[in-house]
N, C-alpha and C positions, 0 to 999 in steps of 0.2 A: 233449250229443248226440255220437255217434261220427262222426269224420271220417276219410275215406280220404286217405292221403298219396300224392302223385305220386312217380314214380321220380326220384331225384336230390336229394331234400330233405336227405339227410345231407350231401351235398357243399355244397349251398347254404348251410346254416347251420353248416358246419364241425363237425358233431357226429361224434364218432369211432365211436359205436356206433349203428347204425341201429335196433337193437332197443330202445334206450332211447327214441328218438323214437316208435317204434311204440307203445310202452307208454303214453307220454304221450297220444298221440292216441286210443288205443283205450279209455282209461279215462274214464268219464263225469266231466265236471268238477264239482267240488263247487260247489253254488249259492253265489254270492257276491252281496252287496247292500251298497249304501252309501246312507245316508239323510242328507238335508239338509232344511232347513225347507220348501223349495219344490220339491224334486225328489228323486227316487230314481234310482239307477243299478244295474242288475242285469247280471251276467255270465251269458251263455248260450253255453257253449262259448267261442269267441273273440269273439263279438259282444257289444256293449254295448247294453242296452235302456234308453232314457231314459224315465222315468215322471214324472208330476207328484207333488206332495207326498202325495197320497192313494193313490199306488201305481198309478194308471191308466196302462198302457203307451201311449207316444206314438210313439217313433221308435227305429229300429235303426241304430246306427253300426257299419259292418262293413267290407266289402272295399274294395280300391282297384283300379281298372282304369286301365292306362296303354295307350292305343291308338294312339299315333303311332310309326311304325317297326314293330318286331316287337311285336305286342300282348302284354301281360303282365297277369296277374291275380294280385293278392296277397290271399290268404284268411287271416282271423284264426284262430289256433289256440288260444290261451289268454290269459287275463287274469291278471296277477300284481300284487299289492300290493307296491310297492317301497319305500314310506315312508308315513308317516301322511298320508292324503289324496292320495296319488299312486299311479297305476296304470300298468302297462306292458302293451301288447298285442303279442304276437308273431305274425308272419305267415309263411306259406309262399307260394311263388310257382309259378305254372304257366307253361310255355312259355319257361323261361329256359335256352336252349340254350348260353349262355356261362357259366352257373354264376356270374354276377357281379351278380345283382340281389337286393336285400333291401329290406325295408320294416319299420318299427316305429313305434309310437305311444306317447306318454306323455300322461297326462291328470292335470291338477291339479284336484281337486274343491274348489272354493271354496264359500263359504256360499250364493252365488246363481249363480255362473258356473262352468262347466267349461271350462278352457282346455287346448287340445290342442297338442302339438308333434309334428310328423311328420318322420321321417328316411327318405330314399329314396336308394337306390343303383341306378344303371341302367348297362347296357353302352352303348357308343357308338352302336349302331344304334337305340337307343330314345330317344324324345324325351319330356320330362316335360310339355310344354306342354298336352297334352290330358288330363291325369290327372283322374280322377273318383272321389270317395269316396262310399261308400254312406251315405246318410242317408235311410232309407225308412220308410214308415208301419209301425208295429207293428199287430198284429191289432186291428181295430176303429177304427183311426185313418185319416186321409185327408189328402192334400195340400190346402193352402190357398194363396191368392195369395201370391206373393213380397211381402214388405214392403220397400219402398224408402223408408227413413226419412230425413227431413230435419229439421234443427233451425234455427229462426229465430234470426237474429243481427242486432244493431243495427250500423249503419255505424260506422266507426272513430271518427268525430267527429260532433258534433251537426249536425243538418240533413241528413244523408244518408238514403238510402232503405234500409229494412230488407230483408233477403234471407235465403233459406234456404241452409244448407250441408249437405253430405253427412254423414249420420249412420249409415251402414251399410245394406247390403242383407242380407236374411235369408230363407232357405228356411224355410217354415212347414209344420208337420204338426200337425194338431189332432184332438182327440177330446173331445167334451163341452165343458166350460168351460175347457180348458187347451190350450196350444200348445207344442210343442217347436220351438225355433228355432235354426238354424245360421247364424252370421254368415258371409256368403259372401266369401271372399278369392279372387276369381277372376271369371270371366264368369258372371253370373247366368243368361244364356240357355243356357249350355252345360250341359245337364241332361237327365235323363230321369226316369222314375218311380222309379228305384232310386237314382240317383247324382247328385252335384252336382260341378261343376268345382271343383278345388282348385289354387291356384297354388303351384308349387314354384319356388324360386329357387336358383341355384348356391350351394353351401356348401362351401368348402374345395377339396379335390382334384376334378379333372374326374370327372363322373359322380355326385358327391354333391350332394344337394339337401335343402332343408328347407322345410317349410310349416307353417301353423298354422290353427286354427279355434277358435271359441268357441261354446258351447252354453248356452242359457238356456231356462227354462220361463216362459211368460207367460200371462196370462188371455186367453181367447178374446174377451172383451169389449173388450180393448185390447192387441192385439199390439204397438202402438207403445210400450208400456212397456219392451219388450226393450232398446232402446239405452240407456235410462236405467238399467236394471239392469246392463247390461254395463259402463257407464262410471261406475257408482256416483253417479248424479245423483239428487236426492231426488224429482223429479216429472217427469211427461210430460203434455203437454196437446194435445188435438185439437179442432178446430172442425168442425162439420157442420151441415147443414140437411137437411130431408126432400126437397128438390127437386134434380133434376139441374142441374148448373151453378150451384146456389144462386140460381136465377132464379125470380122470382115475378111475378105480374101484379097491377096495381092492384086488381083486383076481389078479390084474396085478402084485402085489408084488413090482414093481419098476416103478418110473415115470421118464423116461429119458428126459432131456432137453438140448438144445444146446445154446451156447453163440457164436454168429458170430461177429467177429471183423474185420473191414476193416481199412486199414491205407492209408492215403493220401501221406505220406512220409515214407522213411525208418527210422527205429528206434527200440528201445526196450521199453517195458512197462510191467506193472504188472496188470494182470487180477485178480480181487478180487470178489468172489461170496459168498453171504450170503443168507440163507433161514431161515425164521422164521415161526412158526406156529401161530394159532389164539391166543394163550396165551402169545406170545412174546418170546418163547423159541427159541434159535438158534439151528436148527436141522442139518444144513450143513454150513460149512464155509471152504473156500479153496482159496489159492492164487497160481497163475501160472505166471512164467516169460515167456514173449513172445517176439520174435524177428520178425520184419517185413521188407520185401523189400517194395519199393514204390508201392502202389496200391495192396498190397498183401491182401488176404482174409484168415482168419483162423477161422475154426469152432471147438470150444472146446466142448467136450461132458461131461455132468455131469449126475449123477443118484441120485434120491431122493428115499430112501427106504420107502415103504408105506404098507408093508405086515401087519403091526400091526395097521394100521390106518383104522378104519371102516368108518370114515367120517371126512372131515376137509378141510381147506384151508391154503395154504402155500404162503408166500409172498417172491418172489425171487427178489433179487437185484444183479446186476452185474456192476462193474465199471472198467474203465481203468485208471491207475494212473502212473505217473512217481514217482521218489523218494520223491517228495515234495508235490504233490497235485493231486486231482482228475481231470481228463481231460474230462470224459464223463461217464454217467451211464444210465442204463435202468432198468425198473421194469416190472414184470408181476406177475400173480398168477397161482398156480397149485391147482386144486381142486380134492378131492377124494369123490366120491358118490357111494354108493352101488346100485345095481339094485333095482327097486321098481315097483310093479304093482299096479296102481291105479284102483279103482273100475269102473271108467267111469260113475259114477252116474250123471244123468242129473241135479240133484239138486245142483251140485257143484257150488260154488261161484267163483271159481278160473279162472281168465281170464288174457289176456295180451292185451294191447291197440294197440300195433303195434310191428312189428318185420321186420328185413331185411333178405334177403336170403343169409346170410353170415355165414360160408364160403361157404355154398350151402344151397338151400332150404331144402333138405333132412336132412342135419345136424341140421339146425335151428329147424325144426319141431321135430326131435328126441329129442333135448334138451328141447324144450317146454314140450313135453310129460313127460320127466323124471322129470322136475320140478313140474309137476302136473297141468299144464295149461289144462283146459277143454274147454275154449271158447276164441276165438280171435275176436277182435272188428270188423275187416273188412277182407273179403276174399271170396273165391269161393269154395263152398262146393262140387262142382263137382270134385275137386282135393284135398279134405281134407283127411288127414290120419285118420285111425280109432281112435276114442277117442277124436277128436278135432272137434268142430263145429264153423264155421265162422258166425259171425253176419254181418250185413251191416251197413256202416256208410259213408254217403256222405252229401254234404251241398249245399244249395243255399246261395248266398250272401244276407246279410240283407238289401242291397240297391236294391235288385232285383225288377224290375217293374212288377206289376201284369199282364200286358199284355204279358210279356215274360215268365210267370210262367208255363203255360201248357206244352209247348214243353220241358222245362228243367225238370219238374217233371216227365213227361212221360219217359224221357230218364233215370232218376235216378231209377224210379220204375221198368222199364224193366230190368235194371241191377240187382236189388235185386231179382227179380223173376228168371232171368236166373241163378244167382249164388246160388239159393235155400237157401237164408238167412232166418232163422226163425224169426229173430228180426232185425228191421231197426231203427237205431238211426238217426233221421232226423234233420240235421243241427248241427252247432257247435258254442257255446259260443256267441250267438247274444247279450248277455247282457254285455259282457266284456267292451265295449266302455262306457257304462253308469256308470260303477264303478268309472270312473275318471272325471265325469261331476259334475257341481253344482247341488244341489238338484232339482231345478225346471226343468232344462234342462234334468237331468237324468230321472225324472218322465215322461216327455214328450217322451223321446226316448224309454223307456221301454214300454209305452202304444202303441206307433206307431209300434214298432217291434213286440209286442205281437199280435196286430191286423193283421199285415201282415203275421205273422207266422200262425195264425189261418186260414186265407184265403188259405195259402199254404197247410195246413193240410186237409182242405175240398177237395181240388183238388186231393191230394194224396190218400185220402180215396176213392174218386170216381173212380180213376184209379185202385186202388186195387180191388174194387168191380167189376168193368167191366172186369177185367182180371181173376176173380174167384180165386184170391190169398188169402192167409191167414196169411201172415207175420204180426207180431206185430209191431206197430209203437210206438217208444219210443221218448220222447221229445228231442228237441234241448238240447245238453249238456250245463248245466247251470254252469257258472264259479263262484265258491264260494257259500256261503250260502246267495244268493241273493233272499230273501223272497219276496221282492218287485216285482221282475220279475216273480216269481212263481205266485204271486197273480194277476199280470197283465195278465198272460196267462189264469188264471182262469176267470178273468173278461171278457176277450175277447171270452171265450167259448172254449179255446183250450183243457182244461183238459178232457172235455167230449168226445173229439175226439181221445184221446191217450190211449195206452195200458200200458204205464209206464212213469216214470220220470227219466231223466238222470242228474246226478249231478257230477261235478268235484270239490271235496272238497280240494281245494288248501291249502297247509300247509307251514308255514314259520318256524321260529326258535323255535318251540315248539314240544313236543312229540305228537305222534299220538292220545293219549288219552286226550289231553288238550281240554278244552271246553270254552275258553275265547278268545276274539278278533274275528275278521272277518275271517282271514286266518288260520283256524284250521280244523282238520279232524273230530274227533268224535263229537265235538259240532255242526259242519255243518250237519253231517249225522242225528244227533238226532233232531235238530230243523226242518230239512226238513221232516223227518218222522212225526213229530207232525203236521206240516203245511199240509201235504198231508192228514192226517186223518181229519183235520179240513175242508179242502176244498172239499174233495170228499164225495159222498153219504155215509151215515152211514153204516159201515160194509163192505164197498167196496173200500178201499184205493188203489190207483194205486201202483204197485210195484216200488221200488226204485232200479235203476241201477247206480252203481258207475263206470262210464265208463273211468275215469282217476283218478287214485290214485297214489300219488307221494312219492318218497324217493330220491330226487335229491342229488347227491354227488359232486356238484361243489366245488372243493378243496378250503379250507380256506375261505369260504364264510359264514358269520355269519348267513345268512338267510336260508342256506341249511344244510343238514345233513352231518356229517362225514360218512366215509364208515361203521364204526361200528354202529353209530346211525341209519343209513339206514337199517341195518339188524334188529335192535331192532324194529324200527317203521314198518317194513314190517310184522313182526309177530303180533304186536299189531293191525295194521290196519285190517288184515284179521280176527283176533279174534273178534274185535269189529264190523266189518261189519256183521259177522254172528250173533253176539249178537243183533245188531240193526235191523236184518231182511232184509238186502239188498239182492236183487235177484241174482245179479252177481257183481263182483268187479274186475275191469280190472286195473292191474298195468301198469303205463305209464313210461317206455316202456321196451322192451326186450334189445335193444341195445343202447349204447351211440351213439351220432351223431344225425343227422337229416335226414329226408327223402330226402332232396335236397342236402345233403352232407354226404352220407353214408361213414363211416370210417374216417370222417374228424376230425380235431382238431382245436378248437378256445378257447383258455384259458380264454378269457374275456366274453364268452357267455355261460351262464348256461344251455341253451337249449341243449348243447352237452353232458350233464352229467346226464341224467335221466334214464339211462339204468341199467339193472341187469348185463350187460356184457360190459366190456370195449371195446374200439374201436379195440384193438388187438385181440379180441375174448376171452379173459380170463374172468372168472367169478368173480364178486364181492362177498363179504360176503353176501350181500342182496339176491343173487341168491340162496345160500345155505339156507338162512332163509326162502325164498319163498318155497323151496322144503320141509323144515322141517314143516312149518305150514300147507302146503297142505297135507302132509302125516297125520299130526295129526287130521285135520278136515275132512278127507275123510269119507263121510257118517255120519258125526257128527250131533247132534241135540243140539241146545243151551239149557242150563238149567238155569243159573243164572249169574248175574254180580254184585258183591259187589264193589261199587265205593265209596271211602271215600270222605267226604266233600260235598256230594249232588251236587246241581247245581251251587254252588258259590265257586268253588275251588279258593284258593289263589295262587298267583304265588309262594309264599314261605309257604307251608303248615306247620302246627305245627309238632313238632318232637316226639309226643307221639308214642311209638313203634308200636301200631296196627292201628293208624289212617291213615296211608299212604299206606296201602297194598291194591292193586287191585287184585281181584280174579274173573276170568271168568271160569265158569264150563260148560262142555259139556258131553253128553252121546255119546259114540262111540262104534263101534263093538269091539274095543280093550279094552273096559272098561272105567270107568269114567276118564275124563281128566280135570285137573285144570291148568290154565295158570295164573301165579302170577308175579307181579312186584311191586316195592316199589317206592313211590314218596317222600321220605324224603328230597331229594334235589330239589324238585319242578318239574315243567313241562317245564320250559324254558331251552333250550339246550345251548343257547349262547346269550349274550347281543349284542346289536348293536355295532359293532366295525369293521371297514374296515381293520384293521390290525390283525384280529383274525386268529389264526392258529389252524386248526383241529388236534386232536391227530390221529396218525396212527391207522389203523384198528386193530392192535394187542394190542393196549393200551386201557383198559376199559375207557369208558366215565365217568362213575359214580365212585365217590371216597368213598361213604358210603354204608353200607348195614345194614339190620336189621335181626337179628337172630330170626327165628320163629320155633315153634314146631307144627307139623302137624300130626293129628291122621291118622293112616293107616288102610286100610281094611284087610291087611295081615301082613306078616313078613317083607315086604320091599316095596319100591316104586322105580319107574324108573323116574329119573330126566333127562330131555332133555334140552340142552342149545339152544341158539338162532340160531345156525347154524346146529342143529340137532344131536349133539354128545350126547350120552346117557350114564348114569352111574346108577348102582344099589346102593341104599342106604338102609341099614338094619335098621329096626325099633327097638327101645329100649323102653320097656314099652308101646308098641302099637303105637309109634309115631316116626317120623323122625325129626331131627333138622337140619335146613339148613339156610344159609345166603342168603337173597334176596336183590338185589339192584334194580336200575332202569332198568336193563337188564332183560327181561322176561325169565322165565323158564316154561317149560311144564312138568307136573308131572302126571304119571299114578300110581294108587294104593292108593290114599288117600281115607279116609272114606267119602263117599258121604252123609252120614247121619248126619255129624257134622254140626255145624253152618255154615252159608254161608261164613263168614270170619273166616278162621282157626285161 
């Protein structure tokens, strides 16, 4: 095609004769094409059109837009072969008033991968950070979901928990049975229909930058083959089921799942599949010999019988092996949950702090309801399903200027009113920065931020009154048991302006019932309740909202929970929240990943591991634990809590048989409920050790148990484990005898008139 050149191009590219450049641009480019086994590349003017091996056009690689500072647009002008299998694309620039900008690209055409090196020169007024390269659909093609690839990896030594590592993010454009894929070296979210963010790093002299990208063509049936192609690995493997969250009901009878294997090269391999239950029993094990043509995709179907399973979680592992070694493997879970109707009681304490609309909003909300979620921390009640109420939660920055407050608060309050939120958590963790300051500086920061927050509260209340609204205002979410910040808020007058206190009781390497150290759960809740009673008028304490409660499962991290410990701590957290009188308790959060990287994987960032649901949509054991305790505490009333050791628990409590037994009792419509666990092994889950390896979820965390005899109200009792599986235990001489470990059990049918500690 003919391109018009802007004024100044001769200067920009240091060509001495403008007429020469004009001739180049005005002469139609000779059609050029390059063929490889699995892709074709065609030059159209200065653009490159990436096609599949059959010649179907998929994507256009073209211009570069640099938009920070003085915006610049670099347009490709011609494609030149500079060596065997190497191309150069030349560019012209628009809006270069300094005559000091240039961009060029070199492409290496491999057998399966196109590797690009980019060179950029910018004047001082222009920033490279927001650069975006054209990678847009060719005619007949369309954008598809970004692929956020992960690769499963075994722990460094035997006995650790397997985990996923980052394996590249890819922009995907497809047509028919093929996809063009660009490996994203930059921000996957910084994109539009035409362009994708491309990271440039300083290279040599000031103003010079370099960047890179890779391009592959993969089958639509398995875009996940792309990272294997890019990294010259022989196989890729993906596990899937036909159900959202891989969750089935007992009535389904069978839980089918597929193992999809893609080969980058022709060959033979062994597919090995193993499924374990929560007790570690192998319930399915099978091997199949597979033969592949190059780039072949095979989908192997398997079936897990579940007709006799009322509730459970199964851990599925599939690997591809040659005769000598494992080449690649993947993991997922399959869950079995029976239907359950919750009461919808507004007194429910069960909430979720955040969720993503994955795999769809309807699917996500349906699973939240099945787990027993009654409240969501943020959302719009105009679109809420029956049985779920959305609160409001937004924030001002703690460095907000008072003169800018009114407009910002007006906007925030208007959204709360429009969304019909009954409760509004106003701001988030303004105290966090003070936790890492020297005492004098921390005191000053807490005081100043408390005073600023109080001023913001006054304005928010005035707006609420003027609007005739009645939403409740809950405090800034306070990170950890920061009593100094709570008192600073009181001294500034904030507590008198609030309808509740929000606490984020962060927890480290201790169980949820531990009460020592700063980062603990129950100790934080308890001291905050005591402080609220002290600071508020007699008989009128503000209610406590636990708006972020955690059971992070960042693999093999000594400060975080194993997947089994997370299930245990979820049950204990909710039992003790109700015991402590918390108004609502919001688990943080439903999904692994972050709001800015939904479905992402970053093995070195624990923020990606806080969910009840893995990034592939499969449920963790903690999700079943959430459902189990939500069912148990539906319409429950707290009765008593027997806590051994009083307020001064030792890290290593004494080993006397009855001295370590925790018992929390509730009255429920289903009869008296007792939740029991034993702390003979202490409250510390793991010692500080960067080489720690978590046990897998089917391996019990605790190695000791205490046998206890518990008087029954009748002939038997129902014992429910941490994921909700129940069994009937017959009484002998009016009592049952069971072993209790650090893993909590829920029991119906005990004699509620016996001593508090059975």
